[in-house]
C-alpha positions as CSV (number, residue, x, y, z in Angstrom):
1,M,0.0,0.0,0.0
2,Q,2.8,2.3,0.9
3,R,4.8,1.4,-2.2
4,K,1.7,2.1,-4.4
5,S,1.2,5.5,-2.8
6,F,4.9,6.3,-3.3
7,T,4.7,5.2,-6.9
8,Q,1.6,7.3,-7.4
9,A,3.2,10.3,-5.7
10,M,6.3,10.0,-7.9
11,A,4.0,9.8,-11.0
12,L,2.2,12.9,-9.9
13,A,5.4,14.7,-9.2
14,L,6.9,13.8,-12.6
15,S,3.6,14.8,-14.3
16,A,3.8,18.2,-12.5
17,L,7.4,18.7,-13.5
18,T,6.7,17.8,-17.1
19,A,3.7,20.1,-17.3
20,G,5.7,22.9,-15.7
21,A,8.5,22.3,-18.2
22,L,6.2,22.3,-21.1
23,A,4.0,25.3,-20.1
24,P,6.8,27.9,-20.5
25,A,7.7,26.5,-23.9
26,A,4.1,26.7,-25.1
27,Q,3.8,30.2,-23.6
28,A,7.1,31.3,-25.2
29,Q,5.5,30.8,-28.6
30,V,3.5,33.9,-28.2
31,A,6.3,36.4,-27.7
32,G,6.1,38.1,-24.4
33,G,2.9,36.3,-23.5
34,V,0.9,39.4,-24.6
35,V,-1.0,40.1,-27.8
36,K,-1.5,43.9,-28.3
37,I,-4.3,45.2,-30.4
38,G,-4.4,48.9,-31.6
39,V,-7.7,50.6,-32.6
40,L,-7.1,53.6,-34.8
41,T,-10.3,55.4,-35.3
42,D,-12.1,58.8,-35.6
43,L,-12.9,59.7,-32.0
44,S,-13.8,63.4,-32.6
45,G,-14.8,64.0,-36.3
46,V,-17.3,63.2,-39.0
47,Y,-17.1,59.4,-38.6
48,S,-17.0,59.3,-34.8
49,D,-20.7,58.2,-34.7
50,V,-20.4,55.3,-37.2
51,A,-17.0,54.1,-35.9
52,G,-15.3,56.0,-33.0
53,R,-15.7,54.9,-29.4
54,G,-18.1,52.2,-30.5
55,T,-15.4,50.4,-32.2
56,V,-13.2,50.7,-29.2
57,V,-16.1,49.1,-27.0
58,A,-16.7,46.4,-29.7
59,T,-13.0,45.5,-29.5
60,Q,-13.0,45.2,-25.8
61,M,-16.1,43.0,-26.0
62,A,-14.2,40.7,-28.4
63,I,-11.2,40.6,-26.1
64,D,-13.4,39.8,-23.1
65,D,-15.3,37.1,-24.9
66,F,-12.2,35.6,-26.3
67,M,-10.5,35.4,-22.9
68,A,-13.6,33.9,-21.2
69,R,-14.4,31.4,-23.9
70,E,-11.0,30.4,-25.2
71,K,-8.9,30.7,-22.1
72,P,-5.6,31.3,-24.0
73,G,-2.1,31.1,-22.5
74,F,-1.5,34.7,-23.2
75,K,-2.9,38.2,-22.3
76,V,-4.6,40.6,-24.6
77,E,-4.1,44.4,-24.3
78,L,-6.0,47.1,-26.1
79,V,-4.7,50.6,-27.0
80,S,-6.6,53.3,-29.0
81,A,-6.0,56.6,-30.6
82,D,-7.8,59.3,-32.6
83,H,-6.4,59.6,-36.2
84,Q,-8.5,62.8,-36.9
85,N,-9.2,61.4,-40.5
86,K,-5.6,62.3,-41.5
87,G,-3.4,59.8,-43.2
88,D,-0.1,61.3,-41.8
89,I,-1.3,61.3,-38.3
90,A,-2.5,57.7,-38.6
91,A,0.8,56.6,-40.2
92,N,2.9,58.2,-37.5
93,K,0.8,56.6,-34.7
94,A,1.0,53.2,-36.4
95,R,4.7,53.4,-36.8
96,E,5.1,54.4,-33.1
97,W,2.8,51.6,-32.0
98,F,4.7,49.0,-34.0
99,E,8.3,50.2,-33.3
100,R,8.0,51.5,-29.7
101,D,4.9,50.0,-28.1
102,G,4.9,46.4,-29.4
103,V,1.4,46.6,-31.0
104,D,0.8,43.5,-33.1
105,V,-2.2,44.6,-35.1
106,A,-3.6,48.0,-36.1
107,S,-7.4,47.8,-36.6
108,E,-10.6,49.5,-37.7
109,L,-8.9,52.4,-39.6
110,V,-12.1,54.3,-40.7
111,T,-11.4,56.7,-43.6
112,T,-9.8,55.3,-46.8
113,S,-6.8,57.7,-46.7
114,V,-6.0,56.4,-43.2
115,A,-6.3,52.8,-44.1
116,L,-4.1,53.1,-47.2
117,A,-1.4,54.8,-45.2
118,V,-1.5,52.4,-42.3
119,Q,-1.5,49.3,-44.4
120,K,1.8,50.4,-46.0
121,I,3.3,50.8,-42.5
122,A,2.0,47.5,-41.5
123,K,3.7,45.9,-44.5
124,E,7.0,47.7,-43.8
125,K,7.0,46.5,-40.2
126,N,5.5,43.0,-40.9
127,R,2.4,43.6,-38.7
128,I,-1.2,43.0,-39.4
129,A,-3.8,45.6,-40.5
130,L,-7.5,44.7,-39.9
131,I,-9.7,47.2,-41.7
132,S,-13.3,47.4,-40.7
133,G,-14.1,51.1,-41.2
134,A,-12.6,52.2,-44.6
135,A,-14.4,51.6,-47.8
136,S,-12.4,51.9,-51.0
137,T,-11.7,48.8,-53.0
138,R,-8.1,50.1,-53.5
139,V,-7.4,48.4,-50.1
140,T,-7.6,45.0,-51.7
141,N,-7.1,46.1,-55.3
142,E,-4.2,48.3,-56.4
143,D,-2.9,48.7,-52.9
144,C,-3.3,45.2,-51.6
145,N,-0.6,43.4,-49.5
146,D,-0.2,40.2,-47.7
147,V,-0.6,41.6,-44.2
148,T,-4.0,43.3,-44.7
149,V,-7.5,42.0,-44.3
150,H,-10.5,44.2,-45.4
151,W,-13.3,42.9,-43.3
152,T,-16.7,44.6,-43.3
153,Y,-17.7,46.2,-46.6
154,D,-16.3,48.2,-49.5
155,T,-17.5,50.7,-52.2
156,Y,-18.1,47.9,-54.7
157,A,-20.4,46.0,-52.3
158,V,-22.5,49.0,-51.2
159,A,-22.8,50.4,-54.7
160,N,-23.7,47.0,-56.1
161,G,-26.6,46.8,-53.8
162,T,-28.1,50.3,-53.7
163,A,-27.3,51.6,-57.1
164,K,-28.6,48.5,-58.8
165,A,-31.9,48.5,-56.8
166,V,-32.5,52.2,-57.4
167,T,-31.7,52.0,-61.1
168,K,-33.9,48.9,-61.6
169,A,-36.7,50.7,-59.8
170,G,-36.7,53.4,-62.5
171,G,-34.1,55.9,-61.2
172,K,-32.1,56.0,-64.5
173,K,-30.6,59.5,-64.5
174,W,-28.0,60.0,-61.9
175,F,-25.8,63.0,-60.6
176,F,-23.2,62.4,-57.9
177,L,-22.4,64.5,-54.9
178,T,-18.9,63.2,-53.9
179,A,-16.5,63.6,-51.1
180,D,-13.3,64.8,-52.7
181,Y,-10.9,62.1,-51.5
182,A,-10.0,58.4,-52.3
183,F,-13.1,57.0,-50.7
184,G,-15.6,59.3,-52.5
185,H,-13.9,58.9,-55.8
186,S,-14.0,55.1,-55.4
187,L,-17.7,55.1,-54.4
188,E,-18.7,57.4,-57.3
189,K,-16.9,55.2,-59.8
190,D,-18.3,51.9,-58.5
191,A,-21.8,53.2,-58.3
192,G,-21.5,54.8,-61.7
193,D,-20.5,51.6,-63.2
194,V,-23.5,49.8,-61.6
195,V,-25.9,52.5,-62.9
196,K,-24.6,52.2,-66.5
197,A,-24.6,48.4,-66.4
198,N,-28.2,48.4,-65.5
199,G,-29.4,50.8,-68.2
200,G,-29.0,54.1,-66.5
201,E,-26.8,57.1,-67.2
202,V,-24.6,59.5,-65.2
203,V,-25.4,63.1,-66.2
204,G,-22.8,64.7,-64.0
205,A,-20.9,65.0,-60.7
206,V,-19.5,67.5,-58.2
207,R,-17.0,67.0,-55.6
208,H,-17.2,68.7,-52.2
209,P,-14.4,69.2,-49.6
210,F,-14.0,66.5,-46.9
211,P,-15.3,67.0,-44.4
212,G,-18.1,69.3,-45.6
213,S,-20.6,71.6,-43.9
214,D,-22.2,73.8,-46.5
215,F,-23.5,71.8,-49.5
216,S,-25.7,74.6,-50.9
217,S,-23.7,75.3,-54.1
218,F,-23.2,71.5,-54.8
219,L,-26.9,70.8,-54.3
220,L,-27.9,73.6,-56.7
221,K,-25.7,72.0,-59.4
222,A,-27.3,68.7,-58.7
223,Q,-30.8,70.3,-58.9
224,S,-30.1,71.9,-62.2
225,S,-28.7,68.7,-63.7
226,G,-32.1,67.2,-64.5
227,A,-31.1,64.1,-62.8
228,Q,-33.8,61.9,-61.1
229,I,-31.4,60.6,-58.5
230,I,-28.7,62.4,-56.6
231,G,-26.2,59.8,-55.5
232,L,-24.5,60.7,-52.2
233,A,-20.9,59.4,-52.6
234,N,-19.9,60.4,-49.0
235,A,-20.7,59.1,-45.5
236,G,-21.3,60.0,-41.8
237,G,-21.7,63.6,-41.0
238,D,-21.3,64.7,-44.7
239,T,-24.3,62.5,-45.7
240,I,-26.4,63.7,-42.8
241,N,-25.7,67.3,-43.6
242,A,-26.3,66.8,-47.4
243,I,-29.7,65.2,-46.7
244,K,-30.8,67.9,-44.3
245,Q,-29.8,70.7,-46.7
246,A,-31.4,69.0,-49.7
247,A,-34.7,69.2,-47.8
248,E,-34.1,72.8,-46.8
249,F,-33.4,73.9,-50.3
250,G,-36.4,72.0,-51.8
251,V,-34.2,69.6,-53.8
252,T,-36.3,66.7,-52.3
253,P,-38.8,65.4,-53.0
254,K,-38.6,66.6,-56.6
255,Q,-35.4,64.7,-56.9
256,S,-34.6,61.5,-54.9
257,L,-31.5,60.9,-52.9
258,A,-29.6,57.7,-52.9
259,G,-27.3,57.3,-49.8
260,L,-24.6,55.0,-51.2
261,L,-23.0,54.5,-47.8
262,M,-25.4,55.1,-44.8
263,F,-25.4,53.6,-41.4
264,I,-28.1,53.1,-38.8
265,T,-26.8,55.9,-36.7
266,D,-27.4,58.2,-39.7
267,I,-31.1,57.1,-39.9
268,H,-31.4,57.6,-36.2
269,S,-30.0,61.1,-36.4
270,L,-32.1,62.1,-39.4
271,G,-35.4,60.3,-38.3
272,L,-37.7,58.1,-40.4
273,K,-39.8,61.0,-41.7
274,T,-36.8,62.3,-43.5
275,T,-35.3,59.0,-44.6
276,Q,-38.3,56.9,-45.2
277,N,-38.2,54.6,-48.3
278,M,-34.5,55.2,-49.0
279,Y,-32.5,52.2,-50.1
280,L,-29.1,51.3,-48.5
281,T,-26.8,48.4,-48.4
282,E,-25.2,47.1,-45.3
283,G,-23.2,44.1,-44.1
284,F,-25.0,43.9,-40.8
285,Y,-28.3,44.9,-39.2
286,W,-28.9,44.4,-35.5
287,D,-32.4,43.0,-36.0
288,L,-31.6,40.3,-38.5
289,N,-31.8,37.3,-36.3
290,P,-31.5,36.1,-32.6
291,E,-27.7,36.1,-32.7
292,T,-27.5,39.7,-34.1
293,R,-30.0,40.8,-31.5
294,E,-28.2,39.2,-28.6
295,W,-24.8,40.7,-29.4
296,S,-26.3,44.1,-30.3
297,K,-28.2,44.4,-27.0
298,R,-25.0,43.8,-25.2
299,F,-23.4,46.6,-27.2
300,F,-26.4,48.8,-26.6
301,G,-26.0,48.3,-22.8
302,Q,-22.6,50.1,-23.0
303,M,-23.2,52.5,-25.8
304,K,-26.9,53.3,-25.5
305,K,-27.3,53.0,-29.3
306,M,-27.4,50.1,-31.7
307,P,-24.2,49.1,-33.5
308,T,-23.2,50.1,-37.0
309,M,-21.9,47.5,-39.4
310,I,-18.4,48.9,-38.8
311,Q,-18.7,48.4,-35.0
312,A,-20.1,44.8,-35.4
313,G,-17.5,44.0,-38.1
314,Q,-14.7,45.2,-35.8
315,Y,-15.7,42.7,-33.1
316,S,-15.8,39.9,-35.7
317,A,-12.4,40.8,-37.2
318,V,-10.7,41.0,-33.8
319,M,-12.2,37.8,-32.6
320,H,-11.1,36.0,-35.8
321,Y,-7.6,37.3,-35.4
322,L,-7.3,36.3,-31.7
323,K,-8.6,32.8,-32.5
324,A,-6.0,32.5,-35.3
325,V,-3.2,33.5,-32.9
326,K,-4.3,30.8,-30.5
327,A,-4.6,28.2,-33.1
328,A,-1.2,29.1,-34.6
329,G,0.4,29.2,-31.2
330,T,2.3,32.3,-32.3
331,K,2.0,36.0,-33.3
332,D,4.2,35.5,-36.4
333,T,2.4,37.6,-39.0
334,A,2.7,35.1,-41.9
335,K,1.5,32.2,-39.8
336,V,-1.4,34.1,-38.3
337,M,-2.5,35.4,-41.7
338,A,-2.3,31.9,-43.1
339,Q,-4.5,30.6,-40.2
340,M,-7.0,33.4,-40.7
341,K,-7.3,32.8,-44.5
342,K,-7.8,29.0,-44.1
343,T,-10.5,29.4,-41.4
344,P,-14.1,30.2,-42.3
345,V,-15.8,33.1,-40.5
346,N,-18.9,31.9,-38.7
347,D,-20.2,34.2,-36.1
348,F,-23.1,36.6,-35.6
349,F,-21.7,38.9,-38.2
350,A,-21.0,36.5,-41.0
351,K,-21.9,32.9,-42.0
352,G,-19.5,31.1,-44.2
353,G,-17.3,34.2,-44.6
354,T,-13.9,33.7,-46.3
355,I,-10.7,35.7,-46.6
356,R,-9.6,35.6,-50.2
357,A,-6.0,35.9,-51.6
358,D,-6.4,39.6,-52.0
359,G,-7.3,40.1,-48.4
360,R,-11.0,40.7,-49.0
361,M,-13.3,39.0,-46.4
362,V,-16.4,38.1,-48.5
363,H,-19.7,37.6,-46.9
364,D,-23.4,38.2,-47.6
365,M,-24.6,41.8,-47.7
366,Y,-28.2,43.1,-47.3
367,L,-30.3,45.4,-49.4
368,L,-32.4,47.4,-46.9
369,Q,-35.2,50.0,-47.2
370,V,-35.9,52.5,-44.5
371,K,-39.3,52.0,-42.9
372,K,-42.1,54.6,-42.9
373,P,-42.7,56.1,-39.4
374,A,-45.9,54.1,-38.9
375,E,-44.2,50.9,-39.8
376,S,-41.6,51.1,-37.0
377,T,-42.8,49.4,-33.9
378,T,-39.9,49.6,-31.5
379,P,-36.8,51.8,-30.9
380,W,-34.2,51.3,-33.7
381,D,-36.7,49.3,-35.8
382,Y,-35.7,51.1,-39.0
383,Y,-35.3,48.7,-41.9
384,H,-37.1,46.3,-44.2
385,V,-34.7,43.7,-45.4
386,R,-35.5,43.6,-49.1
387,A,-32.8,41.1,-50.2
388,T,-29.8,39.2,-49.2
389,I,-27.0,39.6,-51.6
390,P,-24.8,36.5,-51.7
391,A,-21.1,37.0,-51.0
392,A,-20.2,35.8,-54.5
393,E,-22.4,38.6,-56.0
394,A,-21.7,41.3,-53.3
395,F,-18.0,41.8,-53.8
396,Q,-15.8,42.4,-56.8
397,P,-14.9,39.1,-58.4
398,L,-11.3,38.0,-58.3
399,S,-11.3,37.9,-62.1
400,A,-11.5,41.7,-62.1
401,S,-8.9,42.1,-59.4
402,K,-5.8,44.4,-59.9
403,C,-4.2,42.9,-56.8
404,S,-0.7,41.5,-57.4
405,L,-1.3,38.6,-54.9
406,V,-4.1,37.3,-57.2
407,K,-2.1,37.6,-60.5
């Protein structure tokens, strides 16, 4: 009996020693035992409502859920900063994070000029860029690289949904009111291509400063163009101001507005009376199903507003990244990217999502129509879901790609 106890004790001791010896080795695979995520967003400007603090909250939610569910052998830290919608400020902050602060991934990056600047720094420093907020297809087209993933949406996807629906419904003559930087140019081009492909015509365009506040002269040009549809190739506060001023100057309802990139917070700000019947395309709506409702209500508990697709997409991207780090057992950029690309995305944000060779995460998109005031029965009940646009149709096909990784 004593011999058996001694044998058992020795076995337990050896087991403990072995486990103790192996644990540091496994832990050492994730350098420093810490994964550091940086959120670079607009905390004070025109996109602060659609991204901003909500994306920081969504990131922390992802970290907390990951730690609770996955119980990894490493810690996860979050840092955030306001890039003020300026590419140079964003690039400098990303460089500082990568070189000095040990940040492993720069994420969110609303504003195309910011995303394009940061993904270059990420490539130079061999770190990962997870883009949820920026829109231009340039991210995974001309400017693609092997350390960047474009997660939530892009100008091709939102134009493909909204412009097609409006043109097919009879809105054949278009005039564009465009934010004068890379995002606006990309959205105007992608929407114009869709309009023409569906039998419509573009009769003109005007570009406004970014960000903009006085749209009167631009709206007058749109009004005199004879267009049926004024396509708003802008976003956030610019879109809200343009819609308000169009109503003030009597542009609507004589001409219809098409918000090519609108968010639920924009609808909330403007109200259903102003936005009713407008079409828009999103990658997420809080009231789609039980899963989206459950997550969104948790988000609402902290933010007191329902999430935009950028904020929901940010959670999804960060969670996918963290799971890839755990599965790969390392923060090594190439190995984590390989893990992310080979693993399907299945969460409340996307079902069967995949990351392509160009870094584009493709998933279903949704064509939505804003409800009339009488049709809304509860707070934030703003949309009719008119169609699900399958991933294969929603995003630019790889056959049309200009990405060097594809060719």
